[in-house]
One Martini backbone bead per residue (centre of mass of N, CA, C, O) as a GRO file, in nm:
protein
  323
    1MET     BB    1  -7.125  -0.058  -3.705
    2ALA     BB    2  -7.426   0.136  -3.744
    3ARG     BB    3  -7.689   0.253  -3.954
    4LEU     BB    4  -7.881   0.512  -3.811
    5THR     BB    5  -8.130   0.662  -3.690
    6MET     BB    6  -8.224   0.858  -3.441
    7ARG     BB    7  -8.466   0.694  -3.364
    8GLU     BB    8  -8.312   0.421  -3.339
    9ALA     BB    9  -8.104   0.515  -3.129
   10LEU     BB   10  -8.304   0.587  -2.903
   11SER     BB   11  -8.445   0.314  -2.888
   12GLN     BB   12  -8.193   0.150  -2.820
   13ALA     BB   13  -8.123   0.290  -2.558
   14LEU     BB   14  -8.383   0.231  -2.404
   15TRP     BB   15  -8.383  -0.077  -2.431
   16GLU     BB   16  -8.108  -0.135  -2.297
   17GLU     BB   17  -8.175   0.006  -2.021
   18MET     BB   18  -8.425  -0.174  -1.954
   19GLU     BB   19  -8.263  -0.441  -1.955
   20ARG     BB   20  -8.042  -0.355  -1.741
   21ASP     BB   21  -8.279  -0.181  -1.576
   22ASP     BB   22  -8.577  -0.223  -1.384
   23ARG     BB   23  -8.611   0.095  -1.303
   24VAL     BB   24  -8.675   0.152  -1.587
   25PHE     BB   25  -8.920   0.387  -1.718
   26ILE     BB   26  -9.212   0.481  -1.911
   27LEU     BB   27  -9.376   0.808  -1.966
   28GLY     BB   28  -9.673   0.908  -2.157
   29GLU     BB   29  -9.801   1.009  -2.448
   30GLU     BB   30  -9.836   0.732  -2.651
   31VAL     BB   31  -9.594   0.522  -2.564
   32GLY     BB   32  -9.737   0.251  -2.588
   33VAL     BB   33  -9.950   0.136  -2.796
   34TRP     BB   34  -9.853   0.348  -3.020
   35GLY     BB   35  -9.519   0.423  -2.981
   36GLY     BB   36  -9.522   0.712  -3.017
   37THR     BB   37  -9.520   0.998  -3.195
   38TYR     BB   38  -9.210   0.901  -3.321
   39ALA     BB   39  -9.164   0.578  -3.268
   40VAL     BB   40  -8.953   0.515  -3.032
   41THR     BB   41  -9.166   0.300  -2.860
   42LYS     BB   42  -9.193   0.076  -3.054
   43GLY     BB   43  -9.272  -0.237  -2.884
   44PHE     BB   44  -9.249  -0.192  -2.571
   45TYR     BB   45  -9.522  -0.281  -2.455
   46ASP     BB   46  -9.507  -0.585  -2.538
   47HIS     BB   47  -9.233  -0.642  -2.382
   48PHE     BB   48  -9.260  -0.473  -2.089
   49GLY     BB   49  -9.524  -0.347  -2.030
   50GLU     BB   50  -9.746  -0.139  -1.848
   51LYS     BB   51  -9.550  -0.073  -1.601
   52ARG     BB   52  -9.298   0.038  -1.805
   53VAL     BB   53  -9.532   0.146  -2.018
   54ARG     BB   54  -9.695   0.455  -1.961
   55ASP     BB   55  -9.989   0.575  -2.013
   56THR     BB   56 -10.120   0.906  -2.026
   57PRO     BB   57 -10.245   1.181  -1.978
   58ILE     BB   58 -10.312   1.511  -2.085
   59ALA     BB   59 -10.053   1.591  -1.846
   60GLU     BB   60  -9.759   1.730  -1.783
   61THR     BB   61  -9.753   1.769  -1.479
   62ALA     BB   62  -9.811   1.469  -1.417
   63ILE     BB   63  -9.575   1.339  -1.561
   64VAL     BB   64  -9.341   1.483  -1.410
   65SER     BB   65  -9.436   1.442  -1.116
   66ALA     BB   66  -9.440   1.133  -1.124
   67GLY     BB   67  -9.143   1.107  -1.196
   68ILE     BB   68  -9.028   1.242  -0.945
   69GLY     BB   69  -9.151   1.048  -0.739
   70ALA     BB   70  -9.010   0.795  -0.851
   71ALA     BB   71  -8.719   0.899  -0.815
   72LEU     BB   72  -8.729   0.941  -0.501
   73VAL     BB   73  -8.784   0.602  -0.472
   74GLY     BB   74  -8.559   0.470  -0.706
   75LEU     BB   75  -8.630   0.533  -0.984
   76ARG     BB   76  -8.603   0.556  -1.368
   77PRO     BB   77  -8.743   0.790  -1.536
   78VAL     BB   78  -8.900   0.840  -1.867
   79ALA     BB   79  -9.022   1.141  -1.979
   80GLU     BB   80  -9.261   1.212  -2.229
   81LEU     BB   81  -9.290   1.479  -2.447
   82MET     BB   82  -9.438   1.567  -2.734
   83THR     BB   83  -9.331   1.865  -2.662
   84ILE     BB   84  -9.159   2.138  -2.547
   85ASN     BB   85  -9.407   2.328  -2.542
   86PHE     BB   86  -9.544   2.154  -2.300
   87ALA     BB   87  -9.340   2.232  -2.068
   88PHE     BB   88  -9.492   2.483  -1.967
   89ALA     BB   89  -9.709   2.313  -1.808
   90ALA     BB   90  -9.435   2.193  -1.629
   91MET     BB   91  -9.258   2.416  -1.494
   92ASP     BB   92  -9.274   2.368  -1.190
   93ALA     BB   93  -9.168   2.077  -1.191
   94ILE     BB   94  -8.894   2.136  -1.331
   95VAL     BB   95  -8.781   2.413  -1.166
   96ASN     BB   96  -8.901   2.353  -0.855
   97GLN     BB   97  -8.826   2.040  -0.836
   98ALA     BB   98  -8.617   1.888  -1.005
   99ALA     BB   99  -8.387   2.124  -0.976
  100LYS     BB  100  -8.417   2.159  -0.627
  101LEU     BB  101  -8.450   1.920  -0.420
  102ARG     BB  102  -8.159   1.830  -0.365
  103TYR     BB  103  -8.069   2.102  -0.247
  104MET     BB  104  -8.301   2.149  -0.026
  105PHE     BB  105  -8.206   1.845   0.102
  106GLY     BB  106  -7.889   1.818   0.111
  107GLY     BB  107  -7.863   1.538  -0.069
  108GLN     BB  108  -8.072   1.306   0.026
  109PHE     BB  109  -8.160   1.327  -0.273
  110THR     BB  110  -8.253   1.200  -0.586
  111ILE     BB  111  -8.331   1.291  -0.953
  112PRO     BB  112  -8.354   1.037  -1.198
  113ILE     BB  113  -8.466   1.223  -1.454
  114VAL     BB  114  -8.596   1.197  -1.788
  115ILE     BB  115  -8.678   1.453  -2.032
  116ARG     BB  116  -8.836   1.410  -2.323
  117ALA     BB  117  -8.806   1.663  -2.605
  118PRO     BB  118  -8.930   1.784  -2.875
  119GLY     BB  119  -8.799   2.025  -3.115
  120GLY     BB  120  -8.854   2.280  -3.319
  121GLY     BB  121  -8.874   2.360  -3.653
  122GLY     BB  122  -9.005   2.307  -3.999
  123ARG     BB  123  -9.331   2.165  -3.982
  124GLN     BB  124  -9.588   2.335  -3.978
  125LEU     BB  125  -9.709   2.394  -3.648
  126GLY     BB  126  -9.669   2.664  -3.549
  127ALA     BB  127  -9.601   2.885  -3.292
  128THR     BB  128  -9.680   2.673  -3.038
  129HIS     BB  129  -9.507   2.406  -3.195
  130SER     BB  130  -9.195   2.559  -3.285
  131GLN     BB  131  -9.003   2.588  -3.055
  132THR     BB  132  -8.670   2.711  -2.900
  133PRO     BB  133  -8.638   2.702  -2.542
  134ASP     BB  134  -8.353   2.619  -2.427
  135ALA     BB  135  -8.256   2.871  -2.261
  136VAL     BB  136  -8.465   2.859  -2.039
  137PHE     BB  137  -8.365   2.584  -1.907
  138ALA     BB  138  -8.052   2.659  -1.889
  139HIS     BB  139  -8.092   2.874  -1.652
  140PHE     BB  140  -8.123   2.630  -1.445
  141PRO     BB  141  -8.007   2.516  -1.174
  142GLY     BB  142  -8.009   2.146  -1.159
  143LEU     BB  143  -8.041   2.135  -1.476
  144LYS     BB  144  -7.996   1.934  -1.739
  145VAL     BB  145  -7.898   2.009  -2.092
  146ILE     BB  146  -7.964   1.814  -2.382
  147ALA     BB  147  -7.837   1.827  -2.748
  148PRO     BB  148  -7.835   1.639  -3.009
  149ALA     BB  149  -7.706   1.580  -3.364
  150THR     BB  150  -7.662   1.265  -3.354
  151PRO     BB  151  -7.706   0.932  -3.329
  152GLU     BB  152  -7.463   0.872  -3.150
  153ASP     BB  153  -7.524   1.090  -2.935
  154ALA     BB  154  -7.809   1.005  -2.868
  155LYS     BB  155  -7.736   0.733  -2.745
  156GLY     BB  156  -7.501   0.800  -2.547
  157LEU     BB  157  -7.650   1.030  -2.388
  158LEU     BB  158  -7.905   0.874  -2.298
  159LYS     BB  159  -7.763   0.658  -2.133
  160SER     BB  160  -7.627   0.858  -1.938
  161ALA     BB  161  -7.887   0.996  -1.838
  162ILE     BB  162  -8.022   0.745  -1.709
  163ARG     BB  163  -7.763   0.701  -1.506
  164SER     BB  164  -7.818   0.954  -1.379
  165ASP     BB  165  -7.886   1.159  -1.076
  166ASP     BB  166  -8.002   1.374  -1.264
  167PRO     BB  167  -8.188   1.610  -1.397
  168ILE     BB  168  -8.307   1.577  -1.749
  169LEU     BB  169  -8.311   1.757  -2.048
  170PHE     BB  170  -8.400   1.598  -2.361
  171ILE     BB  171  -8.330   1.734  -2.672
  172GLU     BB  172  -8.520   1.678  -2.981
  173ASN     BB  173  -8.499   1.728  -3.302
  174ALA     BB  174  -8.760   1.648  -3.514
  175THR     BB  175  -8.588   1.670  -3.795
  176LEU     BB  176  -8.373   1.421  -3.703
  177TYR     BB  177  -8.505   1.131  -3.696
  178GLN     BB  178  -8.408   1.056  -4.013
  179VAL     BB  179  -8.122   1.076  -3.953
  180ARG     BB  180  -7.812   0.942  -4.049
  181GLY     BB  181  -7.567   0.724  -3.873
  182GLU     BB  182  -7.299   0.625  -3.702
  183VAL     BB  183  -7.320   0.343  -3.463
  184PRO     BB  184  -7.212   0.197  -3.206
  185GLU     BB  185  -7.186  -0.104  -3.075
  186GLY     BB  186  -7.318  -0.150  -2.780
  187ASP     BB  187  -7.206  -0.017  -2.466
  188VAL     BB  188  -7.242   0.318  -2.534
  189THR     BB  189  -7.107   0.610  -2.386
  190ILE     BB  190  -7.152   0.966  -2.312
  191PRO     BB  191  -7.050   1.229  -2.169
  192LEU     BB  192  -7.166   1.476  -1.990
  193GLY     BB  193  -7.074   1.803  -2.064
  194LYS     BB  194  -6.939   1.762  -2.371
  195SER     BB  195  -6.776   1.898  -2.610
  196LYS     BB  196  -6.702   1.908  -2.977
  197VAL     BB  197  -6.532   1.834  -3.264
  198HIS     BB  198  -6.681   1.818  -3.585
  199ARG     BB  199  -6.479   2.025  -3.737
  200ALA     BB  200  -6.194   2.107  -3.894
  201GLY     BB  201  -6.008   2.427  -3.856
  202ASP     BB  202  -5.856   2.786  -3.910
  203ALA     BB  203  -6.049   3.050  -3.974
  204VAL     BB  204  -6.314   2.958  -3.802
  205THR     BB  205  -6.557   2.955  -3.539
  206ILE     BB  206  -6.825   2.724  -3.497
  207VAL     BB  207  -7.102   2.749  -3.280
  208THR     BB  208  -7.311   2.465  -3.187
  209TYR     BB  209  -7.633   2.274  -3.220
  210SER     BB  210  -7.796   2.031  -3.328
  211LYS     BB  211  -7.930   2.109  -3.625
  212MET     BB  212  -7.701   2.335  -3.675
  213VAL     BB  213  -7.472   2.142  -3.744
  214ASP     BB  214  -7.564   2.070  -4.030
  215VAL     BB  215  -7.585   2.357  -4.140
  216SER     BB  216  -7.283   2.427  -4.078
  217ALA     BB  217  -7.154   2.199  -4.247
  218LYS     BB  218  -7.265   2.298  -4.520
  219ALA     BB  219  -7.132   2.575  -4.502
  220ALA     BB  220  -6.841   2.467  -4.486
  221GLU     BB  221  -6.838   2.345  -4.767
  222GLU     BB  222  -6.876   2.610  -4.918
  223LEU     BB  223  -6.624   2.752  -4.797
  224SER     BB  224  -6.410   2.547  -4.892
  225LYS     BB  225  -6.438   2.623  -5.200
  226GLN     BB  226  -6.307   2.923  -5.099
  227GLY     BB  227  -6.073   2.855  -4.871
  228ILE     BB  228  -6.260   2.810  -4.607
  229GLU     BB  229  -6.186   2.682  -4.279
  230ALA     BB  230  -6.410   2.548  -4.060
  231GLU     BB  231  -6.476   2.522  -3.717
  232ILE     BB  232  -6.673   2.281  -3.535
  233ILE     BB  233  -6.875   2.319  -3.242
  234ASP     BB  234  -7.037   2.084  -3.034
  235LEU     BB  235  -7.198   2.116  -2.743
  236ARG     BB  236  -7.461   1.914  -2.654
  237SER     BB  237  -7.441   2.105  -2.394
  238LEU     BB  238  -7.603   2.369  -2.198
  239ARG     BB  239  -7.622   2.206  -1.912
  240PRO     BB  240  -7.343   2.204  -1.906
  241LEU     BB  241  -7.089   2.435  -2.026
  242ASP     BB  242  -6.839   2.356  -2.263
  243MET     BB  243  -6.556   2.573  -2.339
  244GLY     BB  244  -6.291   2.441  -2.416
  245PRO     BB  245  -6.308   2.389  -2.733
  246VAL     BB  246  -6.385   2.679  -2.800
  247LEU     BB  247  -6.128   2.828  -2.694
  248GLU     BB  248  -5.920   2.665  -2.848
  249SER     BB  249  -6.026   2.747  -3.128
  250PHE     BB  250  -6.026   3.060  -3.097
  251LYS     BB  251  -5.710   3.083  -3.043
  252LYS     BB  252  -5.667   3.000  -3.353
  253THR     BB  253  -5.883   3.194  -3.522
  254ASN     BB  254  -6.016   3.473  -3.383
  255ARG     BB  255  -6.307   3.366  -3.474
  256ALA     BB  256  -6.681   3.391  -3.448
  257VAL     BB  257  -6.974   3.174  -3.488
  258ILE     BB  258  -7.312   3.159  -3.374
  259VAL     BB  259  -7.547   2.880  -3.391
  260GLU     BB  260  -7.909   2.901  -3.372
  261GLU     BB  261  -8.261   2.841  -3.359
  262GLY     BB  262  -8.312   3.039  -3.172
  263TRP     BB  263  -8.337   3.327  -3.047
  264LEU     BB  264  -8.128   3.591  -3.011
  265SER     BB  265  -8.242   3.688  -2.757
  266TYR     BB  266  -8.113   3.550  -2.475
  267GLY     BB  267  -7.922   3.329  -2.576
  268ILE     BB  268  -7.680   3.102  -2.633
  269GLY     BB  269  -7.500   3.297  -2.796
  270ALA     BB  270  -7.470   3.510  -2.574
  271GLU     BB  271  -7.322   3.329  -2.373
  272VAL     BB  272  -7.082   3.243  -2.548
  273ALA     BB  273  -6.978   3.523  -2.621
  274SER     BB  274  -6.926   3.619  -2.333
  275ARG     BB  275  -6.715   3.400  -2.262
  276ILE     BB  276  -6.511   3.474  -2.476
  277TYR     BB  277  -6.462   3.765  -2.386
  278GLU     BB  278  -6.375   3.688  -2.090
  279GLN     BB  279  -6.153   3.435  -2.173
  280ALA     BB  280  -6.050   3.564  -2.491
  281PHE     BB  281  -5.991   3.871  -2.564
  282ASP     BB  282  -5.688   3.868  -2.683
  283TYR     BB  283  -5.808   3.694  -2.952
  284VAL     BB  284  -5.970   3.923  -3.077
  285ASP     BB  285  -6.032   4.018  -3.438
  286ALA     BB  286  -6.356   4.006  -3.417
  287PRO     BB  287  -6.668   4.026  -3.405
  288ILE     BB  288  -6.913   3.842  -3.287
  289LYS     BB  289  -7.136   3.623  -3.441
  290ARG     BB  290  -7.497   3.582  -3.480
  291VAL     BB  291  -7.715   3.303  -3.551
  292ALA     BB  292  -8.078   3.329  -3.583
  293GLN     BB  293  -8.384   3.365  -3.518
  294LYS     BB  294  -8.633   3.544  -3.581
  295GLU     BB  295  -8.826   3.802  -3.406
  296VAL     BB  296  -9.068   3.568  -3.425
  297PRO     BB  297  -9.321   3.396  -3.454
  298LEU     BB  298  -9.357   3.112  -3.605
  299PRO     BB  299  -9.459   3.047  -3.902
  300TYR     BB  300  -9.667   2.854  -4.105
  301ASN     BB  301  -9.560   2.930  -4.354
  302ARG     BB  302  -9.315   2.784  -4.526
  303GLU     BB  303  -9.147   3.027  -4.632
  304LEU     BB  304  -9.148   3.196  -4.369
  305GLU     BB  305  -9.026   2.983  -4.186
  306GLN     BB  306  -8.752   2.961  -4.341
  307LEU     BB  307  -8.679   3.264  -4.306
  308ALA     BB  308  -8.659   3.244  -3.984
  309ILE     BB  309  -8.466   3.019  -4.019
  310PRO     BB  310  -8.164   2.915  -4.027
  311GLN     BB  311  -7.931   2.911  -4.294
  312ILE     BB  312  -7.667   2.850  -4.484
  313ASP     BB  313  -7.633   3.147  -4.590
  314ASP     BB  314  -7.617   3.278  -4.310
  315VAL     BB  315  -7.348   3.149  -4.227
  316VAL     BB  316  -7.172   3.238  -4.462
  317ARG     BB  317  -7.212   3.542  -4.420
  318ALA     BB  318  -7.099   3.558  -4.129
  319VAL     BB  319  -6.816   3.457  -4.189
  320LYS     BB  320  -6.740   3.682  -4.393
  321GLU     BB  321  -6.769   3.912  -4.191
  322VAL     BB  322  -6.542   3.816  -3.983
  323LEU     BB  323  -6.322   3.820  -4.234
   0.00000   0.00000   0.00000
């Protein structure tokens, strides 16, 4: 085991996959000479060369569309968007081409493209650069949406994503790049579309993913001091959505709190809550609570921004309400 930051884990996954398979290449803004906006591809240009680490114009539609074309002819592109907010500029390419071409051509083609995109707020980047629109992309069949919370999952899931024949949006919360964690050495992959138990407990089920896993874990520590043991389920994948561990936990605790950084309305929490009600209604002992971002464009002001984003106290309060 090695103790790596999420940035290092992602970099390691990319490097290993590019060494393993010469069809894998990277394209995006500043990924080459500069080494990536968040330094994930630092050193790649010098080692792999300009054909496999390709700097592009500031044109997200071109980045994703070129990646789709490369995927259709047998390559395995990893397209990096500087932020998920810029994915809106490539919306047609992502949801009308990447997500649908395999289906529309009856499976004659595969589109093995990974679109890496940092997301989330908390960095004072303003309303148009701080969004968490994960639910928007998870809405579309044909597109897998992955969102790791730990360095180990970041490495294992990214390696599996690159090897997959499906188009994948790989969302990295930008505030997690410096977070450290234990990462197994060697060629370790993690299956896509599988949620997991992040913390065991028997009083309440907390369902979450990405940065909110850490927020929920710290809330669980506070609750534990008061004799309340929360079980945390990390979804890891938003499409496909693995409800198995969620339902198993809920049937044990009979209460659930769903925590996400995105907005409350029409969000991931609404989908998870609906599925719990549909598939485990007989086990419901209290209304399911959702903790999410306030319904406003994220403020630039640091204090207001933190007020809008879910915090540890918000999770603790929600758990006590369902109890």
